[in-house]
A tleap script that builds the chain and sets N, CA, C and O, in Angstrom:
source leaprc.protein.ff14SB
mol = sequence {
  NMET SER LYS ILE THR CYS GLN MET THR LYS
  GLU PHE LEU ILE LEU LEU LYS ASN LEU TYR
  TYR GLN LYS TYR GLY TYR GLY THR ARG HIE
  LEU ASN LYS HIE LEU PHE CYS GLU ILE SER
  GLY ALA GLU PHE SER LYS PHE ILE PRO SER
  MET LYS LYS VAL GLU ASN GLY VAL THR SER
  TYR SER THR THR ASP LEU VAL LYS GLU LEU
  ASP SER ARG GLY TYR VAL LYS ASP LEU GLY
  ASN LEU ARG PHE THR LEU THR GLU LYS GLY
  TYR LEU THR ALA LEU GLU LEU GLU SER SER
  LEU TYR GLU ASN ILE LYS ARG PHE LYS PHE
  TRP ASP VAL LEU LYS SER LYS SER ASP LEU
  MET ILE SER SER VAL VAL SER ILE ILE LEU
  PHE ILE LEU GLY LEU ILE ILE GLY CGLY
}
set mol.1.N position { 17.602 255.623 -27.102 }
set mol.1.CA position { 17.053 256.314 -28.494 }
set mol.1.C position { 17.406 257.729 -28.602 }
set mol.1.O position { 17.372 258.543 -27.679 }
set mol.2.N position { 17.799 257.981 -29.999 }
set mol.2.CA position { 17.608 259.555 -30.189 }
set mol.2.C position { 16.508 259.832 -31.065 }
set mol.2.O position { 15.879 258.939 -31.633 }
set mol.3.N position { 16.262 261.077 -31.184 }
set mol.3.CA position { 15.210 262.136 -32.025 }
set mol.3.C position { 15.687 261.834 -33.425 }
set mol.3.O position { 16.895 261.936 -33.642 }
set mol.4.N position { 15.031 261.544 -34.211 }
set mol.4.CA position { 15.213 261.612 -35.628 }
set mol.4.C position { 14.184 262.617 -36.240 }
set mol.4.O position { 13.259 263.075 -35.568 }
set mol.5.N position { 14.395 262.938 -37.562 }
set mol.5.CA position { 13.520 263.843 -38.240 }
set mol.5.C position { 13.386 263.236 -39.655 }
set mol.5.O position { 14.023 262.289 -40.115 }
set mol.6.N position { 12.397 263.997 -40.266 }
set mol.6.CA position { 11.979 263.540 -41.608 }
set mol.6.C position { 13.338 263.869 -42.523 }
set mol.6.O position { 13.872 263.048 -43.268 }
set mol.7.N position { 13.662 264.865 -42.370 }
set mol.7.CA position { 15.083 265.475 -43.224 }
set mol.7.C position { 16.334 264.684 -43.027 }
set mol.7.O position { 16.991 264.375 -44.021 }
set mol.8.N position { 16.716 264.332 -41.845 }
set mol.8.CA position { 17.439 263.204 -41.286 }
set mol.8.C position { 17.100 262.260 -42.208 }
set mol.8.O position { 17.881 262.110 -43.148 }
set mol.9.N position { 16.113 261.587 -42.158 }
set mol.9.CA position { 16.158 260.207 -42.754 }
set mol.9.C position { 16.097 260.185 -44.561 }
set mol.9.O position { 16.599 259.342 -45.305 }
set mol.10.N position { 15.471 261.155 -44.852 }
set mol.10.CA position { 15.990 261.705 -46.407 }
set mol.10.C position { 17.278 261.916 -46.580 }
set mol.10.O position { 17.787 261.564 -47.644 }
set mol.11.N position { 17.927 262.427 -45.743 }
set mol.11.CA position { 19.374 262.670 -46.074 }
set mol.11.C position { 20.199 261.227 -45.831 }
set mol.11.O position { 21.041 260.903 -46.668 }
set mol.12.N position { 20.015 260.615 -45.002 }
set mol.12.CA position { 20.694 259.294 -44.676 }
set mol.12.C position { 20.404 258.369 -45.808 }
set mol.12.O position { 21.373 257.774 -46.277 }
set mol.13.N position { 18.967 258.104 -46.436 }
set mol.13.CA position { 18.676 257.269 -47.586 }
set mol.13.C position { 19.615 258.025 -48.706 }
set mol.13.O position { 20.412 257.334 -49.341 }
set mol.14.N position { 19.544 259.154 -48.901 }
set mol.14.CA position { 20.428 259.448 -50.044 }
set mol.14.C position { 22.015 259.299 -49.768 }
set mol.14.O position { 22.703 259.301 -50.789 }
set mol.15.N position { 22.570 259.194 -48.760 }
set mol.15.CA position { 23.668 259.146 -48.256 }
set mol.15.C position { 24.093 257.522 -48.718 }
set mol.15.O position { 25.023 257.163 -49.441 }
set mol.16.N position { 23.126 256.757 -48.070 }
set mol.16.CA position { 23.327 255.261 -48.539 }
set mol.16.C position { 23.540 254.960 -49.823 }
set mol.16.O position { 24.376 254.139 -50.200 }
set mol.17.N position { 22.479 255.883 -50.861 }
set mol.17.CA position { 22.744 255.404 -52.138 }
set mol.17.C position { 23.996 256.014 -52.624 }
set mol.17.O position { 24.673 255.349 -53.408 }
set mol.18.N position { 24.363 257.080 -52.300 }
set mol.18.CA position { 25.590 257.836 -52.730 }
set mol.18.C position { 26.891 256.821 -52.278 }
set mol.18.O position { 27.838 256.770 -53.063 }
set mol.19.N position { 26.938 256.124 -51.192 }
set mol.19.CA position { 27.869 255.406 -50.973 }
set mol.19.C position { 28.181 253.983 -51.635 }
set mol.19.O position { 29.266 253.488 -51.940 }
set mol.20.N position { 26.825 253.465 -51.765 }
set mol.20.CA position { 26.685 252.275 -52.842 }
set mol.20.C position { 27.341 252.758 -54.324 }
set mol.20.O position { 28.173 252.099 -54.947 }
set mol.21.N position { 26.700 254.240 -54.805 }
set mol.21.CA position { 26.940 254.196 -56.059 }
set mol.21.C position { 28.559 254.631 -56.087 }
set mol.21.O position { 29.063 254.332 -57.170 }
set mol.22.N position { 29.545 255.302 -55.101 }
set mol.22.CA position { 30.705 255.298 -55.215 }
set mol.22.C position { 31.491 254.088 -55.623 }
set mol.22.O position { 32.538 254.201 -56.262 }
set mol.23.N position { 30.902 252.717 -55.192 }
set mol.23.CA position { 31.498 251.552 -55.268 }
set mol.23.C position { 31.014 250.860 -56.369 }
set mol.23.O position { 31.858 250.468 -57.175 }
set mol.24.N position { 29.738 250.599 -56.604 }
set mol.24.CA position { 29.105 250.133 -57.774 }
set mol.24.C position { 28.601 250.690 -59.111 }
set mol.24.O position { 28.392 250.037 -60.134 }
set mol.25.N position { 28.447 251.972 -58.932 }
set mol.25.CA position { 27.979 252.714 -59.941 }
set mol.25.C position { 26.411 252.454 -59.674 }
set mol.25.O position { 25.820 252.063 -58.667 }
set mol.26.N position { 25.906 252.863 -61.113 }
set mol.26.CA position { 24.383 253.034 -61.462 }
set mol.26.C position { 23.617 251.632 -61.303 }
set mol.26.O position { 24.303 250.746 -61.814 }
set mol.27.N position { 22.813 251.302 -60.940 }
set mol.27.CA position { 21.919 250.143 -60.802 }
set mol.27.C position { 21.863 249.458 -59.676 }
set mol.27.O position { 22.639 249.803 -58.785 }
set mol.28.N position { 21.079 248.494 -59.469 }
set mol.28.CA position { 20.545 247.816 -58.372 }
set mol.28.C position { 21.205 246.446 -58.241 }
set mol.28.O position { 21.073 245.792 -57.207 }
set mol.29.N position { 21.857 246.043 -59.198 }
set mol.29.CA position { 22.327 244.604 -59.068 }
set mol.29.C position { 23.096 243.969 -58.144 }
set mol.29.O position { 23.163 242.747 -58.003 }
set mol.30.N position { 23.796 244.961 -57.386 }
set mol.30.CA position { 24.693 244.796 -56.281 }
set mol.30.C position { 24.210 245.068 -54.871 }
set mol.30.O position { 24.928 244.802 -53.908 }
set mol.31.N position { 23.189 245.512 -54.758 }
set mol.31.CA position { 22.496 245.973 -53.578 }
set mol.31.C position { 22.605 244.940 -52.420 }
set mol.31.O position { 22.816 245.324 -51.270 }
set mol.32.N position { 22.469 243.721 -52.711 }
set mol.32.CA position { 22.423 242.778 -51.583 }
set mol.32.C position { 24.278 242.475 -51.235 }
set mol.32.O position { 24.724 241.880 -50.254 }
set mol.33.N position { 24.906 242.961 -52.128 }
set mol.33.CA position { 26.575 242.540 -51.870 }
set mol.33.C position { 27.011 243.645 -50.883 }
set mol.33.O position { 27.774 243.395 -49.950 }
set mol.34.N position { 26.444 245.015 -51.142 }
set mol.34.CA position { 27.055 246.351 -50.153 }
set mol.34.C position { 26.500 246.316 -48.996 }
set mol.34.O position { 25.309 246.627 -48.961 }
set mol.35.N position { 27.113 245.973 -47.849 }
set mol.35.CA position { 26.713 245.840 -46.487 }
set mol.35.C position { 27.135 247.174 -45.760 }
set mol.35.O position { 28.267 247.652 -45.823 }
set mol.36.N position { 26.152 247.674 -45.111 }
set mol.36.CA position { 26.578 248.816 -44.260 }
set mol.36.C position { 26.470 248.490 -42.476 }
set mol.36.O position { 25.658 247.759 -41.909 }
set mol.37.N position { 27.230 249.047 -42.062 }
set mol.37.CA position { 27.262 248.940 -40.527 }
set mol.37.C position { 26.753 249.978 -39.445 }
set mol.37.O position { 27.316 251.063 -39.298 }
set mol.38.N position { 25.717 249.606 -38.735 }
set mol.38.CA position { 25.151 250.506 -37.847 }
set mol.38.C position { 26.373 251.345 -36.952 }
set mol.38.O position { 26.410 252.569 -36.832 }
set mol.39.N position { 27.214 250.512 -36.444 }
set mol.39.CA position { 28.398 251.298 -35.850 }
set mol.39.C position { 29.329 252.051 -36.507 }
set mol.39.O position { 30.488 252.273 -36.157 }
set mol.40.N position { 28.729 252.448 -37.523 }
set mol.40.CA position { 29.691 253.327 -38.694 }
set mol.40.C position { 29.038 255.165 -38.428 }
set mol.40.O position { 29.240 256.131 -39.163 }
set mol.41.N position { 28.295 255.114 -37.215 }
set mol.41.CA position { 27.607 256.372 -36.868 }
set mol.41.C position { 28.646 257.525 -37.075 }
set mol.41.O position { 28.205 258.582 -37.524 }
set mol.42.N position { 29.889 257.436 -36.812 }
set mol.42.CA position { 30.651 258.734 -36.874 }
set mol.42.C position { 31.194 258.865 -38.164 }
set mol.42.O position { 31.779 259.920 -38.409 }
set mol.43.N position { 31.088 257.689 -39.358 }
set mol.43.CA position { 31.389 258.213 -40.488 }
set mol.43.C position { 30.600 258.905 -41.127 }
set mol.43.O position { 30.851 259.879 -41.837 }
set mol.44.N position { 29.054 258.147 -40.763 }
set mol.44.CA position { 27.629 258.937 -41.442 }
set mol.44.C position { 27.561 260.152 -40.960 }
set mol.44.O position { 26.997 260.988 -41.666 }
set mol.45.N position { 28.061 260.532 -39.768 }
set mol.45.CA position { 27.934 261.968 -39.110 }
set mol.45.C position { 28.750 262.862 -40.056 }
set mol.45.O position { 28.347 263.992 -40.333 }
set mol.46.N position { 29.677 262.460 -40.459 }
set mol.46.CA position { 30.791 263.241 -41.229 }
set mol.46.C position { 30.032 264.182 -42.651 }
set mol.46.O position { 30.410 265.288 -43.037 }
set mol.47.N position { 28.977 263.419 -43.189 }
set mol.47.CA position { 28.017 263.932 -43.786 }
set mol.47.C position { 26.729 264.332 -43.510 }
set mol.47.O position { 26.128 264.974 -44.372 }
set mol.48.N position { 26.174 264.057 -42.417 }
set mol.48.CA position { 24.777 264.273 -41.594 }
set mol.48.C position { 25.150 264.725 -40.312 }
set mol.48.O position { 24.939 263.916 -39.410 }
set mol.49.N position { 25.689 265.891 -39.970 }
set mol.49.CA position { 25.995 266.257 -38.614 }
set mol.49.C position { 25.196 266.084 -37.743 }
set mol.49.O position { 25.544 265.850 -36.586 }
set mol.50.N position { 23.996 266.163 -38.113 }
set mol.50.CA position { 22.746 265.984 -36.952 }
set mol.50.C position { 22.596 264.705 -36.536 }
set mol.50.O position { 21.801 264.446 -35.632 }
set mol.51.N position { 23.296 263.802 -37.106 }
set mol.51.CA position { 23.110 262.493 -36.662 }
set mol.51.C position { 23.960 262.201 -35.201 }
set mol.51.O position { 23.848 261.212 -34.477 }
set mol.52.N position { 24.763 263.283 -35.029 }
set mol.52.CA position { 25.606 263.040 -33.878 }
set mol.52.C position { 25.077 263.732 -32.580 }
set mol.52.O position { 24.940 264.954 -32.644 }
set mol.53.N position { 24.777 263.126 -31.456 }
set mol.53.CA position { 24.521 263.579 -30.328 }
set mol.53.C position { 25.416 263.617 -29.134 }
set mol.53.O position { 26.016 262.605 -28.773 }
set mol.54.N position { 25.515 264.695 -28.549 }
set mol.54.CA position { 26.519 264.654 -27.355 }
set mol.54.C position { 25.909 265.113 -26.098 }
set mol.54.O position { 25.514 266.274 -25.991 }
set mol.55.N position { 25.805 264.191 -25.063 }
set mol.55.CA position { 25.167 264.651 -23.721 }
set mol.55.C position { 26.062 264.356 -22.777 }
set mol.55.O position { 26.725 263.331 -22.936 }
set mol.56.N position { 26.229 264.987 -21.874 }
set mol.56.CA position { 26.975 264.910 -20.694 }
set mol.56.C position { 28.305 264.113 -20.872 }
set mol.56.O position { 28.722 263.191 -20.171 }
set mol.57.N position { 28.852 264.665 -21.935 }
set mol.57.CA position { 30.149 264.071 -22.729 }
set mol.57.C position { 30.096 262.891 -23.135 }
set mol.57.O position { 31.150 262.255 -23.161 }
set mol.58.N position { 29.078 262.375 -23.489 }
set mol.58.CA position { 28.821 261.170 -24.051 }
set mol.58.C position { 28.479 261.495 -25.387 }
set mol.58.O position { 27.673 262.419 -25.499 }
set mol.59.N position { 29.040 260.775 -26.800 }
set mol.59.CA position { 28.532 260.966 -27.885 }
set mol.59.C position { 27.734 259.771 -28.308 }
set mol.59.O position { 28.265 258.669 -28.168 }
set mol.60.N position { 26.522 259.848 -28.808 }
set mol.60.CA position { 25.902 258.905 -29.664 }
set mol.60.C position { 25.522 259.219 -31.073 }
set mol.60.O position { 25.688 260.387 -31.426 }
set mol.61.N position { 25.079 258.438 -31.866 }
set mol.61.CA position { 24.839 258.645 -33.199 }
set mol.61.C position { 23.157 257.704 -33.495 }
set mol.61.O position { 22.747 256.652 -33.004 }
set mol.62.N position { 22.572 258.592 -34.431 }
set mol.62.CA position { 21.059 258.195 -34.572 }
set mol.62.C position { 21.043 256.896 -35.702 }
set mol.62.O position { 19.988 256.588 -36.256 }
set mol.63.N position { 21.973 256.370 -35.903 }
set mol.63.CA position { 22.063 255.327 -36.929 }
set mol.63.C position { 21.177 254.145 -36.705 }
set mol.63.O position { 20.373 253.794 -37.568 }
set mol.64.N position { 21.278 253.671 -35.833 }
set mol.64.CA position { 20.220 252.457 -35.247 }
set mol.64.C position { 18.868 252.948 -35.438 }
set mol.64.O position { 18.161 252.275 -36.188 }
set mol.65.N position { 18.438 253.843 -34.983 }
set mol.65.CA position { 17.077 254.506 -35.131 }
set mol.65.C position { 16.538 254.737 -36.857 }
set mol.65.O position { 15.420 254.550 -37.336 }
set mol.66.N position { 17.659 255.152 -37.441 }
set mol.66.CA position { 17.298 255.506 -38.908 }
set mol.66.C position { 17.369 254.340 -39.468 }
set mol.66.O position { 16.638 254.191 -40.447 }
set mol.67.N position { 18.045 253.428 -39.144 }
set mol.67.CA position { 18.242 251.987 -39.799 }
set mol.67.C position { 16.802 251.447 -39.569 }
set mol.67.O position { 16.212 251.001 -40.553 }
set mol.68.N position { 16.058 251.448 -38.111 }
set mol.68.CA position { 14.795 250.783 -37.971 }
set mol.68.C position { 13.650 251.534 -38.501 }
set mol.68.O position { 12.600 250.900 -38.601 }
set mol.69.N position { 13.658 252.982 -38.923 }
set mol.69.CA position { 12.537 253.550 -39.439 }
set mol.69.C position { 12.816 253.221 -40.996 }
set mol.69.O position { 11.790 252.944 -41.617 }
set mol.70.N position { 13.844 253.203 -41.634 }
set mol.70.CA position { 14.009 252.824 -43.219 }
set mol.70.C position { 13.814 251.328 -43.304 }
set mol.70.O position { 13.369 250.902 -44.369 }
set mol.71.N position { 14.087 250.448 -42.315 }
set mol.71.CA position { 13.622 248.799 -42.370 }
set mol.71.C position { 12.288 249.198 -42.515 }
set mol.71.O position { 11.790 248.924 -43.607 }
set mol.72.N position { 11.444 249.882 -41.544 }
set mol.72.CA position { 9.976 249.714 -41.208 }
set mol.72.C position { 9.491 250.105 -42.748 }
set mol.72.O position { 8.643 249.332 -43.194 }
set mol.73.N position { 9.792 250.906 -43.401 }
set mol.73.CA position { 9.269 251.440 -44.909 }
set mol.73.C position { 9.830 250.589 -45.743 }
set mol.73.O position { 9.456 250.766 -46.902 }
set mol.74.N position { 10.637 249.673 -45.584 }
set mol.74.CA position { 11.157 248.919 -46.655 }
set mol.74.C position { 12.209 249.471 -47.441 }
set mol.74.O position { 12.436 248.957 -48.536 }
set mol.75.N position { 12.983 250.580 -46.991 }
set mol.75.CA position { 14.012 251.339 -47.853 }
set mol.75.C position { 15.185 250.580 -47.379 }
set mol.75.O position { 16.017 250.544 -48.285 }
set mol.76.N position { 15.622 249.900 -46.221 }
set mol.76.CA position { 16.739 249.027 -46.063 }
set mol.76.C position { 16.274 247.832 -45.680 }
set mol.76.O position { 15.060 247.759 -45.490 }
set mol.77.N position { 16.956 246.838 -45.513 }
set mol.77.CA position { 17.013 245.660 -44.837 }
set mol.77.C position { 17.780 245.179 -43.767 }
set mol.77.O position { 18.931 244.822 -44.018 }
set mol.78.N position { 17.258 245.085 -42.353 }
set mol.78.CA position { 18.111 245.167 -41.470 }
set mol.78.C position { 18.821 243.371 -41.583 }
set mol.78.O position { 18.010 242.447 -41.641 }
set mol.79.N position { 19.978 243.141 -41.598 }
set mol.79.CA position { 20.236 241.775 -41.280 }
set mol.79.C position { 20.478 241.206 -40.164 }
set mol.79.O position { 20.525 239.977 -40.105 }
set mol.80.N position { 20.691 242.042 -38.998 }
set mol.80.CA position { 20.808 241.478 -37.753 }
set mol.80.C position { 22.485 241.903 -37.647 }
set mol.80.O position { 23.132 242.366 -38.586 }
set mol.81.N position { 22.988 241.640 -36.336 }
set mol.81.CA position { 24.420 241.647 -36.295 }
set mol.81.C position { 24.796 243.291 -36.659 }
set mol.81.O position { 25.886 243.615 -37.132 }
set mol.82.N position { 23.971 244.019 -36.429 }
set mol.82.CA position { 24.773 245.462 -36.760 }
set mol.82.C position { 24.570 245.690 -38.351 }
set mol.82.O position { 24.853 246.835 -38.702 }
set mol.83.N position { 24.243 245.037 -39.123 }
set mol.83.CA position { 24.342 245.051 -40.847 }
set mol.83.C position { 23.273 245.213 -41.335 }
set mol.83.O position { 22.309 244.601 -40.877 }
set mol.84.N position { 23.132 246.112 -42.439 }
set mol.84.CA position { 22.044 246.402 -43.305 }
set mol.84.C position { 22.553 246.439 -44.693 }
set mol.84.O position { 23.709 246.378 -45.110 }
set mol.85.N position { 21.342 246.563 -45.357 }
set mol.85.CA position { 21.742 246.674 -47.019 }
set mol.85.C position { 20.738 247.631 -47.407 }
set mol.85.O position { 19.788 247.784 -46.640 }
set mol.86.N position { 20.790 248.290 -48.452 }
set mol.86.CA position { 19.930 249.258 -49.091 }
set mol.86.C position { 18.808 248.250 -49.906 }
set mol.86.O position { 19.221 247.233 -50.462 }
set mol.87.N position { 17.698 248.528 -49.924 }
set mol.87.CA position { 16.807 247.775 -50.659 }
set mol.87.C position { 16.673 248.613 -52.368 }
set mol.87.O position { 17.149 249.703 -52.682 }
set mol.88.N position { 15.900 247.694 -53.197 }
set mol.88.CA position { 15.632 248.426 -54.581 }
set mol.88.C position { 14.684 249.680 -54.122 }
set mol.88.O position { 14.932 250.784 -54.605 }
set mol.89.N position { 13.855 249.563 -53.413 }
set mol.89.CA position { 12.970 250.587 -53.066 }
set mol.89.C position { 13.528 251.848 -52.588 }
set mol.89.O position { 13.232 252.967 -53.006 }
set mol.90.N position { 14.451 251.527 -51.574 }
set mol.90.CA position { 15.072 252.712 -50.868 }
set mol.90.C position { 16.145 253.214 -52.039 }
set mol.90.O position { 16.543 254.376 -51.959 }
set mol.91.N position { 16.626 252.364 -53.131 }
set mol.91.CA position { 17.871 252.977 -53.957 }
set mol.91.C position { 16.668 254.161 -54.829 }
set mol.91.O position { 16.683 255.391 -54.850 }
set mol.92.N position { 15.749 253.221 -55.450 }
set mol.92.CA position { 14.883 254.152 -56.418 }
set mol.92.C position { 14.268 255.747 -55.395 }
set mol.92.O position { 14.435 256.896 -55.807 }
set mol.93.N position { 13.756 255.483 -54.409 }
set mol.93.CA position { 13.762 256.351 -53.600 }
set mol.93.C position { 14.549 257.565 -53.461 }
set mol.93.O position { 14.115 258.700 -53.654 }
set mol.94.N position { 15.750 257.254 -53.110 }
set mol.94.CA position { 16.918 258.000 -52.814 }
set mol.94.C position { 17.020 258.852 -54.202 }
set mol.94.O position { 16.953 260.077 -54.301 }
set mol.95.N position { 17.186 257.963 -55.183 }
set mol.95.CA position { 17.041 258.706 -56.494 }
set mol.95.C position { 16.143 259.845 -56.847 }
set mol.95.O position { 16.532 260.873 -57.401 }
set mol.96.N position { 14.805 259.570 -56.455 }
set mol.96.CA position { 13.924 260.351 -56.446 }
set mol.96.C position { 13.789 261.788 -55.770 }
set mol.96.O position { 13.402 262.882 -56.181 }
set mol.97.N position { 14.275 261.312 -54.560 }
set mol.97.CA position { 14.705 262.524 -53.637 }
set mol.97.C position { 15.754 263.542 -53.834 }
set mol.97.O position { 15.742 264.720 -53.475 }
set mol.98.N position { 16.758 262.814 -54.533 }
set mol.98.CA position { 17.933 263.381 -54.964 }
set mol.98.C position { 17.608 264.235 -56.254 }
set mol.98.O position { 18.336 265.192 -56.515 }
set mol.99.N position { 16.516 263.912 -57.086 }
set mol.99.CA position { 16.281 264.543 -58.039 }
set mol.99.C position { 15.394 265.506 -57.863 }
set mol.99.O position { 15.599 266.529 -58.516 }
set mol.100.N position { 14.410 265.479 -57.127 }
set mol.100.CA position { 13.438 266.412 -56.648 }
set mol.100.C position { 14.442 267.604 -55.828 }
set mol.100.O position { 14.238 268.800 -56.033 }
set mol.101.N position { 15.194 267.283 -55.181 }
set mol.101.CA position { 16.128 268.230 -54.660 }
set mol.101.C position { 17.041 269.054 -55.467 }
set mol.101.O position { 17.258 270.237 -55.207 }
set mol.102.N position { 17.573 268.418 -56.445 }
set mol.102.CA position { 18.264 269.122 -57.409 }
set mol.102.C position { 17.319 270.263 -58.094 }
set mol.102.O position { 17.602 271.459 -58.156 }
set mol.103.N position { 16.175 269.660 -58.580 }
set mol.103.CA position { 15.302 270.338 -59.310 }
set mol.103.C position { 14.871 271.592 -58.428 }
set mol.103.O position { 14.639 272.691 -58.930 }
set mol.104.N position { 14.789 271.336 -57.134 }
set mol.104.CA position { 14.427 272.604 -56.017 }
set mol.104.C position { 15.732 273.514 -55.944 }
set mol.104.O position { 15.593 274.685 -55.592 }
set mol.105.N position { 16.506 273.213 -56.140 }
set mol.105.CA position { 17.777 273.989 -55.887 }
set mol.105.C position { 18.054 275.031 -57.159 }
set mol.105.O position { 18.470 276.184 -57.045 }
set mol.106.N position { 17.686 274.273 -58.522 }
set mol.106.CA position { 18.075 274.836 -59.810 }
set mol.106.C position { 16.785 276.035 -59.773 }
set mol.106.O position { 16.973 277.190 -60.155 }
set mol.107.N position { 15.651 275.605 -59.320 }
set mol.107.CA position { 14.319 276.690 -59.647 }
set mol.107.C position { 14.744 277.596 -58.534 }
set mol.107.O position { 14.431 278.728 -58.903 }
set mol.108.N position { 15.386 277.664 -57.179 }
set mol.108.CA position { 15.639 278.564 -56.444 }
set mol.108.C position { 16.897 279.564 -56.966 }
set mol.108.O position { 16.872 280.786 -56.822 }
set mol.109.N position { 17.865 278.907 -57.522 }
set mol.109.CA position { 18.783 279.752 -57.923 }
set mol.109.C position { 18.601 280.454 -59.321 }
set mol.109.O position { 19.370 281.300 -59.777 }
set mol.110.N position { 17.648 280.050 -59.831 }
set mol.110.CA position { 16.750 280.731 -60.944 }
set mol.110.C position { 16.181 282.074 -60.487 }
set mol.110.O position { 16.308 283.157 -61.057 }
set mol.111.N position { 15.515 281.796 -59.324 }
set mol.111.CA position { 14.770 283.123 -58.920 }
set mol.111.C position { 15.586 284.124 -58.284 }
set mol.111.O position { 15.339 285.310 -58.066 }
set mol.112.N position { 16.722 283.351 -57.997 }
set mol.112.CA position { 17.736 284.234 -57.101 }
set mol.112.C position { 18.219 285.191 -58.192 }
set mol.112.O position { 18.208 286.391 -57.919 }
set mol.113.N position { 18.686 284.755 -59.521 }
set mol.113.CA position { 19.214 285.335 -60.550 }
set mol.113.C position { 18.420 286.358 -60.766 }
set mol.113.O position { 18.867 287.500 -60.655 }
set mol.114.N position { 16.893 286.086 -61.169 }
set mol.114.CA position { 15.927 286.873 -61.347 }
set mol.114.C position { 15.930 288.244 -60.459 }
set mol.114.O position { 16.111 289.391 -60.869 }
set mol.115.N position { 15.720 287.876 -59.352 }
set mol.115.CA position { 15.651 288.877 -58.271 }
set mol.115.C position { 17.186 289.635 -58.365 }
set mol.115.O position { 17.062 290.859 -58.320 }
set mol.116.N position { 18.209 289.302 -58.451 }
set mol.116.CA position { 19.542 290.126 -58.436 }
set mol.116.C position { 19.963 290.799 -59.468 }
set mol.116.O position { 20.905 291.591 -59.485 }
set mol.117.N position { 18.944 290.349 -60.758 }
set mol.117.CA position { 19.437 291.212 -61.699 }
set mol.117.C position { 17.994 291.833 -62.322 }
set mol.117.O position { 17.807 292.058 -63.517 }
set mol.118.N position { 17.189 292.018 -61.427 }
set mol.118.CA position { 15.956 292.755 -61.796 }
set mol.118.C position { 16.064 294.079 -62.227 }
set mol.118.O position { 15.444 294.502 -63.203 }
set mol.119.N position { 16.824 294.754 -61.546 }
set mol.119.CA position { 17.443 296.245 -62.572 }
set mol.119.C position { 17.880 295.989 -63.551 }
set mol.119.O position { 17.530 296.868 -64.338 }
set mol.120.N position { 18.531 295.203 -64.074 }
set mol.120.CA position { 19.255 295.126 -65.355 }
set mol.120.C position { 18.305 294.571 -66.259 }
set mol.120.O position { 18.408 294.706 -67.478 }
set mol.121.N position { 17.210 293.834 -65.593 }
set mol.121.CA position { 16.232 293.431 -66.540 }
set mol.121.C position { 15.069 294.647 -66.987 }
set mol.121.O position { 14.602 294.767 -68.120 }
set mol.122.N position { 14.814 295.301 -66.083 }
set mol.122.CA position { 13.761 296.387 -66.245 }
set mol.122.C position { 14.562 297.281 -67.083 }
set mol.122.O position { 13.828 297.671 -67.990 }
set mol.123.N position { 15.614 297.732 -67.181 }
set mol.123.CA position { 16.326 298.652 -68.028 }
set mol.123.C position { 16.441 297.776 -69.108 }
set mol.123.O position { 16.305 298.562 -70.046 }
set mol.124.N position { 16.613 296.584 -69.643 }
set mol.124.CA position { 16.821 295.919 -70.783 }
set mol.124.C position { 15.377 295.983 -71.350 }
set mol.124.O position { 15.214 296.276 -72.534 }
set mol.125.N position { 14.472 295.753 -70.647 }
set mol.125.CA position { 12.976 295.517 -71.134 }
set mol.125.C position { 12.404 297.014 -71.824 }
set mol.125.O position { 11.750 297.164 -72.856 }
set mol.126.N position { 12.873 297.984 -70.915 }
set mol.126.CA position { 12.707 299.520 -71.426 }
set mol.126.C position { 13.093 300.119 -72.517 }
set mol.126.O position { 12.536 300.869 -73.319 }
set mol.127.N position { 14.605 299.465 -72.376 }
set mol.127.CA position { 15.239 299.687 -74.150 }
set mol.127.C position { 14.633 299.023 -75.162 }
set mol.127.O position { 14.329 299.691 -76.151 }
set mol.128.N position { 14.386 297.868 -75.150 }
set mol.128.CA position { 13.896 297.130 -76.087 }
set mol.128.C position { 12.536 297.767 -76.587 }
set mol.128.O position { 12.281 297.813 -77.791 }
set mol.129.N position { 11.717 298.230 -75.675 }
set mol.129.CA position { 10.075 298.746 -75.795 }
set mol.129.C position { 10.390 300.312 -76.787 }
set mol.129.O position { 9.676 300.670 -77.724 }
set mol.130.N position { 11.686 301.099 -76.260 }
set mol.130.CA position { 12.028 302.110 -76.819 }
set mol.130.C position { 12.571 302.208 -78.148 }
set mol.130.O position { 12.508 303.111 -78.982 }
set mol.131.N position { 13.118 301.081 -78.159 }
set mol.131.CA position { 13.736 300.827 -79.726 }
set mol.131.C position { 12.544 300.346 -80.601 }
set mol.131.O position { 12.483 300.796 -81.745 }
set mol.132.N position { 11.710 299.583 -80.229 }
set mol.132.CA position { 10.370 299.217 -80.980 }
set mol.132.C position { 9.620 300.200 -81.422 }
set mol.132.O position { 9.171 300.286 -82.565 }
set mol.133.N position { 9.405 301.235 -80.225 }
set mol.133.CA position { 8.759 302.343 -80.601 }
set mol.133.C position { 9.452 303.304 -81.685 }
set mol.133.O position { 8.836 303.781 -82.638 }
set mol.134.N position { 10.455 303.469 -81.489 }
set mol.134.CA position { 11.322 304.145 -82.399 }
set mol.134.C position { 11.556 303.657 -83.650 }
set mol.134.O position { 11.974 304.451 -84.493 }
set mol.135.N position { 11.366 302.458 -83.964 }
set mol.135.CA position { 11.261 302.166 -85.420 }
set mol.135.C position { 9.746 302.152 -85.912 }
set mol.135.O position { 9.490 302.169 -87.116 }
set mol.136.N position { 8.709 302.118 -84.898 }
set mol.136.CA position { 7.431 302.294 -85.335 }
set mol.136.C position { 7.160 303.730 -85.666 }
set mol.136.O position { 6.378 304.129 -86.529 }
set mol.137.N position { 7.802 304.353 -84.981 }
set mol.137.CA position { 7.431 305.958 -84.989 }
set mol.137.C position { 8.434 306.637 -86.419 }
set mol.137.O position { 8.073 307.474 -87.247 }
set mol.138.N position { 9.797 305.904 -86.305 }
set mol.138.CA position { 10.553 306.767 -87.161 }
set mol.138.C position { 10.638 305.852 -88.714 }
set mol.138.O position { 11.434 306.042 -89.633 }
set mol.139.N position { 9.737 305.015 -88.642 }
set mol.139.CA position { 9.706 303.796 -89.881 }
set mol.139.C position { 8.830 304.198 -90.738 }
set mol.139.O position { 8.591 303.524 -91.740 }
savepdb mol mol.pdb
quit
């Protein structure tokens, strides 16, 4: 059993949605057809490196623990024989997680731009104020 994190479960759920999306596109109509395999840990860990653990030269992956966790929440359905599918709840939750992640990234980028351009913005505001004062005084 390996240690999983909240962030890892979110990333794994989004990854499953994206892998499904690559094959079937948007929508939930084919969720039952798209089977994932728990022994694909090496493939999953290419996208989520924290899933891979190496101890004493033995490599293991957190896939089974992640599947059990997501299954207990209703986000995936464990079909047995190391196979599982993404549920509609899991698909929709992944969309929400991805959307909120995208919004946070946009917000941080906006603030980063503001911070990096603060000197330019201050001089622009001062120029505008001086221009308006010039119009009022001169006009």
